Structures are given as structure tokens and as C-alpha cells.
C-alpha positions as CSV (number, residue, x, y, z in Angstrom):
1,X,-7.6,-27.9,-16.2
2,X,-4.0,-26.8,-15.5
3,X,-4.4,-23.0,-15.5
4,X,-5.7,-21.7,-12.1
5,X,-8.9,-19.7,-12.3
6,X,-10.5,-17.4,-9.6
7,X,-13.1,-19.1,-7.5
8,X,-14.2,-16.3,-5.1
9,X,-15.5,-12.9,-6.1
10,X,-15.3,-9.5,-4.4
11,X,-16.4,-9.0,-0.8
12,X,-19.7,-7.4,-1.7
13,X,-20.6,-10.3,-4.0
14,X,-19.4,-12.9,-1.6
15,X,-21.6,-11.5,1.2
16,X,-24.7,-12.3,-0.9
17,X,-23.9,-16.0,-1.3
18,X,-25.8,-18.7,0.6
19,X,-23.8,-20.5,3.2
20,X,-24.7,-24.1,2.5
21,X,-25.4,-24.3,-1.2
22,X,-24.1,-23.2,-4.5
23,X,-27.4,-21.8,-5.9
24,X,-26.2,-18.2,-5.9
25,X,-22.7,-18.7,-7.2
26,X,-21.8,-17.2,-10.6
27,X,-22.3,-19.8,-13.4
28,X,-18.7,-19.3,-14.4
29,X,-17.6,-20.5,-10.9
30,X,-19.8,-23.6,-10.9
31,X,-18.6,-24.4,-14.4
32,X,-15.0,-24.1,-13.3
33,X,-15.6,-26.4,-10.4
34,X,-17.1,-29.0,-12.7
35,X,-14.0,-28.9,-14.9
36,X,-11.5,-30.0,-12.2
37,X,-10.3,-33.6,-12.4
38,X,-12.6,-34.5,-9.5
39,X,-15.6,-32.2,-9.7
40,X,-17.3,-33.6,-6.6
41,X,-14.1,-33.1,-4.5
42,X,-13.7,-29.6,-6.0
43,X,-17.2,-28.6,-4.9
44,X,-16.7,-30.1,-1.5
45,X,-13.5,-28.2,-1.0
46,X,-14.9,-25.0,-2.3
47,X,-17.9,-25.3,0.0
48,X,-15.9,-25.7,3.2
49,X,-13.6,-22.9,2.2
50,X,-16.6,-20.7,1.6
51,X,-17.9,-21.6,5.1
52,X,-14.6,-20.7,6.6
53,X,-14.6,-17.3,4.8
54,X,-18.2,-16.7,5.9
55,X,-17.3,-17.4,9.5
56,X,-13.9,-15.7,9.8
57,X,-14.0,-12.7,7.4
58,X,-15.4,-10.0,9.6
59,X,-14.5,-7.1,7.3
60,X,-13.4,-6.5,3.8
61,X,-9.7,-6.3,4.6
62,X,-9.7,-9.5,6.5
63,X,-11.8,-11.2,3.8
64,X,-9.3,-10.1,1.1
65,X,-6.3,-11.5,2.9
66,X,-8.0,-14.7,4.0
67,X,-9.5,-15.3,0.5
68,X,-6.1,-14.8,-1.2
69,X,-4.3,-17.5,0.9
70,X,-7.0,-20.1,1.3
71,X,-7.9,-19.9,-2.4
72,X,-4.3,-20.5,-3.3
73,X,-4.3,-23.5,-1.1
74,X,-7.5,-24.9,-2.6
75,X,-6.3,-24.4,-6.1
76,X,-3.0,-26.0,-5.3
77,X,-4.8,-29.0,-3.8
78,X,-6.9,-29.4,-6.9
79,X,-4.4,-28.7,-9.6
80,X,-1.0,-29.6,-8.2
81,X,-1.3,-32.1,-5.3
82,X,-4.5,-33.8,-6.6
83,X,-5.6,-34.3,-3.0
84,X,-8.7,-33.2,-1.1
85,X,-8.0,-30.1,1.0
86,X,-9.2,-31.8,4.1
87,X,-6.8,-34.7,3.7
88,X,-3.6,-32.7,3.9
89,X,-0.8,-33.7,6.3
90,X,2.4,-32.0,7.5
91,X,4.4,-32.9,4.4
92,X,1.7,-31.5,2.2
93,X,1.7,-28.2,4.1
94,X,5.4,-28.0,3.8
95,X,5.2,-28.6,0.0
96,X,2.6,-25.9,-0.3
97,X,4.8,-23.4,1.5
98,X,7.7,-24.3,-0.8
99,X,5.4,-23.9,-3.8
100,X,4.3,-20.4,-2.5
101,X,7.9,-19.3,-2.3
102,X,8.5,-20.2,-5.9
103,X,5.2,-20.6,-7.9
104,X,5.4,-21.6,-11.5
105,X,5.1,-18.9,-14.2
106,X,1.5,-19.7,-15.1
107,X,0.5,-18.9,-11.5
108,X,2.1,-15.5,-11.5
109,X,1.2,-12.2,-13.2
110,X,1.9,-8.5,-13.1
111,X,-0.3,-6.4,-10.8
112,X,-3.7,-7.3,-9.3
113,X,-6.3,-8.0,-12.0
114,X,-10.1,-8.2,-11.8
115,X,-11.2,-11.7,-11.1
116,X,-14.3,-11.7,-13.3
117,X,-15.2,-9.7,-16.4
118,X,-18.8,-8.6,-17.0
119,X,-20.3,-9.4,-20.4
120,X,-23.2,-7.1,-21.2
121,X,-24.2,-3.5,-22.0
122,X,-22.7,-0.4,-20.6
123,X,-25.1,-0.5,-17.7
124,X,-25.3,-3.5,-15.3
125,X,-28.3,-5.7,-15.7
126,X,-29.6,-9.0,-14.2
127,X,-29.1,-10.6,-17.6
128,X,-25.3,-9.9,-17.6
129,X,-23.0,-12.8,-17.7
130,X,-19.5,-13.1,-16.3
131,X,-16.3,-14.8,-17.5
132,X,-13.1,-15.5,-15.6
133,X,-10.5,-12.9,-16.4
134,X,-7.8,-14.7,-18.4
135,X,-5.2,-12.3,-17.0
136,X,-5.9,-13.1,-13.4
137,X,-3.3,-15.1,-11.5
138,X,-3.2,-16.3,-7.8
139,X,0.2,-14.6,-7.3
140,X,1.2,-11.1,-8.4
141,X,4.4,-9.2,-8.7
142,X,4.5,-5.4,-8.7
143,X,6.2,-3.5,-11.5
144,X,8.1,-0.8,-9.6
145,X,7.0,2.7,-10.2
146,X,10.3,3.8,-11.7
147,X,10.1,1.1,-14.4
148,X,6.5,2.1,-15.2
149,X,7.4,5.8,-15.4
150,X,10.4,5.2,-17.6
151,X,8.3,3.0,-19.9
152,X,5.7,5.8,-20.2
153,X,8.3,8.4,-20.9
154,X,10.1,6.4,-23.6
155,X,6.9,4.8,-25.0
156,X,8.3,1.3,-24.6
157,X,6.9,-1.9,-23.2
158,X,7.5,-2.9,-19.6
159,X,9.5,-6.1,-19.0
160,X,7.0,-9.0,-19.1
161,X,8.3,-10.7,-16.0
162,X,9.7,-8.9,-13.0
163,X,9.7,-12.1,-10.9
164,X,7.8,-12.9,-7.8
165,X,9.2,-12.8,-4.3
166,X,7.1,-13.4,-1.2
167,X,7.8,-11.1,1.7
168,X,8.3,-12.4,5.2
169,X,5.1,-10.7,6.2
170,X,3.2,-12.7,3.6
171,X,4.7,-16.0,4.4
172,X,3.7,-15.4,8.0
173,X,0.1,-14.7,6.8
174,X,0.1,-18.0,5.0
175,X,0.8,-19.8,8.3
176,X,-1.8,-17.7,10.1
177,X,-4.7,-18.0,7.5
178,X,-4.1,-21.7,6.6
179,X,-3.7,-22.6,10.2
180,X,-6.9,-20.8,11.0
181,X,-8.7,-22.6,8.2
182,X,-7.8,-26.0,9.6
183,X,-8.6,-25.0,13.1
184,X,-12.0,-24.0,11.9
185,X,-12.4,-27.4,10.2
186,X,-11.4,-29.2,13.4
187,X,-13.9,-27.2,15.4
188,X,-16.7,-28.0,12.8
189,X,-15.7,-31.7,12.7
190,X,-14.6,-31.6,9.1
191,X,-11.1,-33.0,9.9
192,X,-9.0,-33.9,12.9
193,X,-5.6,-32.5,11.9
194,X,-4.1,-29.1,11.4
195,X,-1.2,-29.7,9.0
196,X,0.2,-26.2,9.3
197,X,0.4,-26.4,13.1
198,X,2.4,-29.6,12.6
199,X,5.0,-27.8,10.5
200,X,8.4,-27.8,12.2
201,X,11.0,-25.1,11.8
202,X,8.6,-22.5,10.5
203,X,11.5,-20.0,10.6
204,X,13.1,-22.0,7.8
205,X,10.5,-20.7,5.3
206,X,10.6,-17.2,6.6
207,X,14.4,-17.1,6.4
208,X,14.1,-18.2,2.7
209,X,12.7,-14.8,1.9
210,X,15.5,-12.3,1.3
211,X,14.5,-8.8,2.6
212,X,15.9,-5.9,0.6
213,X,15.9,-2.6,2.3
214,X,15.2,0.2,-0.1
215,X,15.2,3.9,0.5
216,X,11.9,5.7,0.6
217,X,13.3,9.2,0.8
218,X,14.6,11.8,-1.6
219,X,18.1,13.2,-1.4
220,X,18.6,16.8,-0.4
221,X,19.2,17.7,-4.1
222,X,16.1,15.9,-5.3
223,X,14.0,17.5,-2.6
224,X,15.3,21.0,-3.5
225,X,14.5,20.3,-7.2
226,X,11.0,19.2,-6.2
227,X,10.1,22.3,-4.0
228,X,11.7,24.7,-6.5
229,X,9.7,23.1,-9.3
230,X,6.5,23.5,-7.3
231,X,7.4,27.2,-6.7
232,X,8.0,27.8,-10.4
233,X,4.7,26.1,-11.3
234,X,2.8,28.3,-8.7
235,X,4.5,31.5,-10.0
236,X,3.5,30.7,-13.6
237,X,0.0,29.5,-13.1
238,X,-1.1,30.4,-9.5
239,X,-4.7,29.6,-10.2
240,X,-3.8,25.9,-10.8
241,X,-0.6,25.3,-8.8
242,X,-0.6,27.6,-5.7
243,X,-2.7,24.9,-4.0
244,X,-0.2,22.2,-5.1
245,X,2.7,24.1,-3.6
246,X,0.8,24.5,-0.4
247,X,0.0,20.7,-0.3
248,X,3.7,19.8,-0.9
249,X,5.0,22.2,1.7
250,X,2.4,21.1,4.2
251,X,3.0,17.4,3.8
252,X,6.8,17.8,4.0
253,X,7.2,20.3,6.8
254,X,4.9,18.5,9.3
255,X,5.6,14.8,8.3
256,X,1.9,14.4,7.4
257,X,0.2,11.4,5.8
258,X,-2.3,12.1,3.0
259,X,-5.2,11.2,5.4
260,X,-4.1,14.2,7.5
261,X,-5.1,16.4,4.6
262,X,-8.2,14.6,3.4
263,X,-9.7,14.0,6.9
264,X,-11.6,11.1,8.4
265,X,-15.2,10.1,8.9
266,X,-15.3,12.1,12.2
267,X,-12.9,14.9,11.4
268,X,-12.0,17.3,8.6
269,X,-9.0,19.6,8.6
270,X,-9.7,23.3,8.5
271,X,-7.6,26.4,8.6
272,X,-8.6,26.5,12.3
273,X,-6.6,23.3,12.7
274,X,-3.6,25.7,12.8
275,X,-3.5,27.2,16.4
276,X,-1.0,29.5,18.0
277,X,0.1,29.0,21.5
278,X,2.5,31.6,22.8
279,X,5.2,32.1,20.1
280,X,4.6,28.7,18.5
281,X,2.1,27.5,15.9
282,X,0.7,24.0,16.0
283,X,-1.3,21.9,13.5
284,X,-4.0,19.9,15.3
285,X,-4.8,16.6,13.6
286,X,-6.8,13.4,14.2
287,X,-4.5,10.6,13.0
288,X,-4.5,6.8,12.7
289,X,-6.7,5.1,15.3
290,X,-8.7,8.4,15.7
291,X,-6.0,9.7,18.0
292,X,-5.9,13.5,18.4
293,X,-2.4,15.0,18.3
294,X,-0.7,18.3,17.5
295,X,2.3,18.8,15.2
296,X,4.8,21.6,15.6
297,X,4.9,24.1,12.8
298,X,8.4,25.4,11.7
299,X,8.8,29.0,11.0
300,X,10.1,28.3,7.5
301,X,6.7,26.9,6.6
302,X,4.7,30.0,7.5
303,X,5.5,31.9,4.2
304,X,3.9,29.0,2.2
305,X,0.8,29.1,4.4
306,X,0.6,32.9,4.0
307,X,1.0,32.9,0.2
308,X,-1.6,30.2,-0.2
309,X,-4.1,32.0,2.1
310,X,-3.4,35.3,0.3
311,X,-4.2,33.6,-3.0
312,X,-7.6,32.7,-1.6
313,X,-8.3,36.2,-0.4
314,X,-7.9,35.2,3.3
315,X,-6.0,36.9,6.1
316,X,-2.3,36.0,6.2
317,X,-2.7,33.6,9.1
318,X,-5.6,31.6,10.5
319,X,-7.7,33.0,13.3
320,X,-9.0,31.0,16.2
321,X,-11.9,28.7,15.3
322,X,-11.6,29.4,11.6
323,X,-13.8,26.9,9.6
324,X,-12.4,27.6,6.2
325,X,-11.6,24.1,4.7
326,X,-7.9,23.4,4.6
327,X,-8.2,22.3,0.9
328,X,-10.9,22.8,-1.7
329,X,-11.4,21.9,-5.4
330,X,-10.9,24.7,-7.9
331,X,-14.6,25.2,-8.2
332,X,-14.9,25.8,-4.4
333,X,-16.0,22.4,-3.2
334,X,-14.6,21.6,0.2
335,X,-12.0,18.9,0.5
336,X,-9.9,16.9,-1.9
337,X,-9.7,13.1,-2.3
338,X,-6.5,11.3,-1.6
339,X,-6.3,10.3,-5.2
340,X,-6.4,13.9,-6.4
341,X,-3.7,14.9,-3.9
342,X,-1.5,12.1,-5.2
343,X,-2.1,13.2,-8.7
344,X,-1.1,16.8,-7.9
345,X,2.1,15.7,-6.2
346,X,3.0,13.4,-9.1
347,X,2.7,16.3,-11.5
348,X,5.4,18.1,-9.5
349,X,7.6,15.0,-9.4
350,X,7.3,14.6,-13.2
351,X,8.1,18.3,-13.8
352,X,11.1,18.1,-11.4
353,X,12.3,15.0,-13.2
354,X,12.1,16.8,-16.6
355,X,14.2,19.7,-15.2
356,X,16.8,17.3,-13.9
357,X,17.1,15.7,-17.3
358,X,17.6,19.1,-18.9
359,X,20.5,19.7,-16.5
360,X,22.0,16.3,-17.1
361,X,21.1,14.8,-13.8
362,X,19.8,11.5,-15.2
363,X,20.7,9.4,-12.2
364,X,18.9,11.7,-9.8
365,X,15.9,11.6,-12.1
366,X,15.9,7.8,-12.2
367,X,15.6,7.7,-8.4
368,X,12.9,10.3,-8.4
369,X,10.7,8.3,-10.8
370,X,10.2,5.8,-7.9
371,X,9.0,8.4,-5.5
372,X,5.4,8.6,-4.1
373,X,3.6,11.1,-1.9
374,X,4.5,9.1,1.2
375,X,8.1,9.6,0.5
376,X,7.7,13.3,1.6
377,X,7.1,12.2,5.2
378,X,10.2,10.0,5.2
379,X,12.3,12.5,3.4
380,X,11.5,15.3,5.8
381,X,12.1,13.0,8.8
382,X,15.4,11.7,7.4
383,X,16.7,15.2,6.7
384,X,15.6,16.6,10.0
385,X,16.8,13.7,12.2
386,X,20.4,14.9,12.6
387,X,19.0,18.3,13.7
388,X,16.3,17.3,16.1
389,X,16.1,15.5,19.4
390,X,14.8,12.0,18.9
391,X,11.8,12.4,21.3
392,X,10.7,15.6,19.6
393,X,10.8,14.0,16.2
394,X,8.9,11.0,17.6
395,X,6.2,13.3,18.9
396,X,5.7,15.1,15.5
397,X,5.8,11.8,13.6
398,X,3.2,10.5,16.0
399,X,5.1,7.2,16.5
400,X,3.8,5.3,19.5
401,X,7.2,3.8,20.2
402,X,10.5,5.7,20.3
403,X,12.3,2.7,18.9
404,X,10.3,3.1,15.7
405,X,11.7,6.6,15.2
406,X,15.2,5.5,16.2
407,X,15.3,2.5,13.9
408,X,13.8,4.4,11.0
409,X,15.7,7.7,11.1
410,X,18.7,7.4,13.4
411,X,20.2,4.0,13.0
412,X,19.5,4.2,9.3
413,X,21.5,7.3,8.5
414,X,23.8,5.3,6.3
415,X,25.7,8.2,4.8
416,X,26.4,9.8,8.1
417,X,27.4,6.4,9.7
418,X,29.7,5.6,6.8
419,X,31.4,9.0,6.8
420,X,32.0,8.9,10.5
421,X,34.3,5.9,10.1
422,X,35.6,6.5,6.6
423,X,38.8,8.4,7.6
424,X,39.6,6.6,10.9
425,X,43.0,4.9,10.5
426,X,43.7,1.4,11.7
427,X,47.1,2.3,13.0
428,X,48.9,5.4,14.3
429,X,45.8,7.3,15.6
């Protein structure tokens, strides 16, 4: 076997597996283990990795991350190094890290694919069988959104290989997860060495990763095309797009995340989340980490709030304690999913892009194709930063650290920084 295959299934399926035997594994997994050059060693390595995941994966996010890195290590040991996973030493760990930075083509694929494919009827049944997805790969590269959008618009195929580049965060995770795996094995008396702890000059691997800073905000021109497009859509078909205009204006004007509109397990936004204190309006929200906060509402946003409420037959502005859901489906069901909100914003981006093309702004449209909903938060903060006190912007962005706001929206004002020095002479000032 030379082509890597998935060995561990989804979190839900993995939870049902027995700890100390392979009786409940998918037949396709057992068959794959038996096809490795040394089946006994493959099963032994698989078993100890499974025990590690059982012991250390406390939740689904942790499981997914740990599974990714330790499964790659196991496959590398079996297919590339030809050495039991418990027999690795420092040089092996360094070679694995080098391999992760530049994996071969048959280990890399576009996007994240399902690990196993069900073979059976339309409904799941105990008699269903599963096969390994031939498109699954241990490493994945992401086709950027702009490339995907352009391929859709022009009805052309996307480039087959966008290349793979491991981020500095990911290479740090390799050290953490693989080091934790060997520490677990030491504690359980499976081995006496942690080859990843023995690696010297860890920074050498992290420095091998080139970080590229990319903008995640729209230009002033792009933003004005977007908001004007939403207004045109709302004017033409208010029954469908008045809500979309409200969502766009709300996200942008208060630097909101999509979860601030969809709510959380213990909180749902209502019209009563808008509260007036003196001459000022505030939007009260429960954000990340279940932290309650209030965001200042600018006067220029209020007309959008008023026109949306008017379209719903409500009073112009919310009243204290109002329980009307902030957003509802067109059939009146309270709340919208984050997926639906993203779809609505994408419709506006697409329509704005079409308007740009008609006006000959092809380059501006190319940049807009890459935009996502979260760009609205960054766009608004970037455009507002020169006009606001840093601490005020930090409070409304709900950043815990002032340095986060400063590094993101003040030190990174590249155009402003460049223009400030552009015309300063070297001599004769």
C-alpha cells in the first residue's frame, strides 16, 4: 500500500469504539490495517493511537485536531519510514516535521473530504457497508474563494493543484499533539522516549513557514457598492431583501460577528436588545465566552433600523423590553441560522460584483469575490479606526486586549502610513 487511507472516523463514530479491541471497527479499517507491509505492527500502532485519542480527546474540536496530526504520524510511520510508531527517535521526528512542511502530491488534496462513503440505500441501515473515500487525503489545501467564484461565473474548472503550505499555527500543533501522544505512551509504559521533546531548534521548522498577510477588508469603494446594491435590492423586492439590507447594515455598523445575530444556547437577540440611555442607543449582546457587552449604535444606522421595523409593521424604534425576535424567516419563524445569513450576504456581494463589472471595475470585483461575511466587521473597523479613539473602538469590537485593536487596525493602516511618508524629502526640508 502506498496511497494513504483514513483510519479514524468521525467523533460520533469513534466514541462508540471499544478501547482495547478492534471488534467494533469498520471492516474497511480492519482491511486497510491488514494491507500494510507489517499488518501486526499496523494494528499495534493503530491500537495505541486509538487509546491516546480516547484518553485525550475531551470534545469534538480537540478530537478533530488530535486525530489529524497523530493519524498523519501513524500513516507516515507505516508508509514512509517503515518503522513502528513507538520506536521513533529524534531524527525520525525531525524527518516527519520536514515531511509535513512539504508532503508529496499523493498525500495532498483540495478541501476536506469525507473519510468514508456509505454504500447502501437512501436510508441508513445496519446492513450498510462503507468504503474509504478515494478523494480523501491527509493534507488539504484550500482553494481561495475568489478562484472558486470566478470558476463558477466563467463555467471553467478550478486549478487542480493550489499547493499546500502549513501555517505556523499548524506546525505548532504538530509539536503539541505528537509530543502529547508520546508523553501518554511514556505514562502508560508503552515507550520510554518522547522524540518530539528531543527536537532541538523547534523554531527552525516554524520559521520555514512563510506567513503572508492578506487583507480581509473591503475598500471604501467596494463597501459603497455593496451597501448601495443592498439598498437597490430592498427597494425592488422589499419582501425578500429588506431583511438582507438590515442584516448587512447591522453587521457593519456595530462590528458584529454572525453569532451576535443568531444567538447562543443561553441567549437570543431581540429588538429589545437595542436600549436607549440618555441620547445614545446601545446594542446589548452576549458574545464569545458568554460575556455580556454593549455596543454603541451610530446615528447613521438608525434609518436602516427604522425602515426594517416599518416593513414589519412595528413602531419605528424598539421599546424597552421588546421581545420581537431580531431576525425571522420569511414565514415568521423566529431566528435565522448562520448559514442562511451568510447566503443572504453572499447574494449582495455577487450582485455588487455584477454591477462593478458593468461599470468596468474588474479589478475591484476580483477582490470582492474573496470577501466573506466576517470581512464586514474588519472593513468597518478599518474604515472607522482613523476617526475613533483606540479605546472606544476596542470596547465596541469587544477585544480583551488593547494591543489586539492597535495591531489590527492602527499599525496596519498601510495606505495611511505610506502616504504620510510619501512626499517627505531626504534633503532640503
